C-alpha positions as CSV (number, residue, x, y, z in Angstrom):
1,X,-73.8,-144.6,41.0
2,X,-76.2,-142.0,39.1
3,X,-76.7,-138.3,38.7
4,X,-79.8,-137.5,38.4
5,X,-82.2,-134.5,37.2
6,X,-85.8,-134.0,38.9
7,X,-88.3,-131.0,38.6
8,X,-89.2,-129.6,42.4
9,X,-92.7,-130.3,42.6
10,X,-93.0,-127.1,45.1
11,X,-90.6,-124.8,43.6
12,X,-90.6,-125.4,39.5
13,X,-87.4,-125.8,39.4
14,X,-84.8,-128.3,38.1
15,X,-82.6,-130.7,41.2
16,X,-79.2,-132.2,40.4
17,X,-78.8,-135.2,43.0
18,X,-76.3,-137.8,43.2
19,X,-77.8,-141.1,44.2
20,X,-75.5,-144.1,46.4
21,X,-74.9,-147.1,44.8
22,X,-77.7,-149.5,43.3
23,X,-78.5,-151.6,46.0
24,X,-78.8,-155.2,45.7
25,X,-81.8,-156.3,44.6
26,X,-81.5,-154.1,41.4
27,X,-85.7,-153.9,42.0
28,X,-88.0,-151.0,39.0
29,X,-89.7,-150.0,41.7
30,X,-86.9,-149.2,44.8
31,X,-87.5,-145.5,45.8
32,X,-85.1,-143.2,47.6
33,X,-85.5,-140.4,50.0
34,X,-83.8,-137.4,49.0
35,X,-83.2,-133.9,50.3
36,X,-84.0,-131.1,47.9
37,X,-82.2,-128.4,47.6
38,X,-84.6,-125.9,45.7
39,X,-87.6,-126.4,48.8
40,X,-84.9,-128.3,51.6
41,X,-88.1,-130.9,51.9
42,X,-88.0,-134.9,50.9
43,X,-89.1,-136.0,47.8
44,X,-88.7,-139.9,47.2
45,X,-86.9,-141.1,43.5
46,X,-87.0,-144.3,41.5
47,X,-83.8,-145.6,41.4
48,X,-83.8,-146.5,38.0
49,X,-85.5,-143.9,35.9
50,X,-85.5,-140.6,38.5
51,X,-88.8,-139.8,38.4
52,X,-90.7,-138.8,41.4
53,X,-92.7,-140.6,43.5
54,X,-95.9,-139.1,42.2
55,X,-95.1,-137.3,39.2
56,X,-97.2,-137.4,36.1
57,X,-95.3,-139.4,32.7
58,X,-95.2,-137.2,29.8
59,X,-94.4,-137.6,26.4
């Protein structure tokens, strides 16, 4: 179980979301769909690092 905070690409707001247990395959490329509390749309979050699908990497 993990608590992640991501930035909504539509509103720019930080959104907190709770992810259920990790899948058995423990893949680094495993994404989960979440309903964003800021914009009510679906986003894909990487389970291993909490980043959004398509988000640019920041240093």
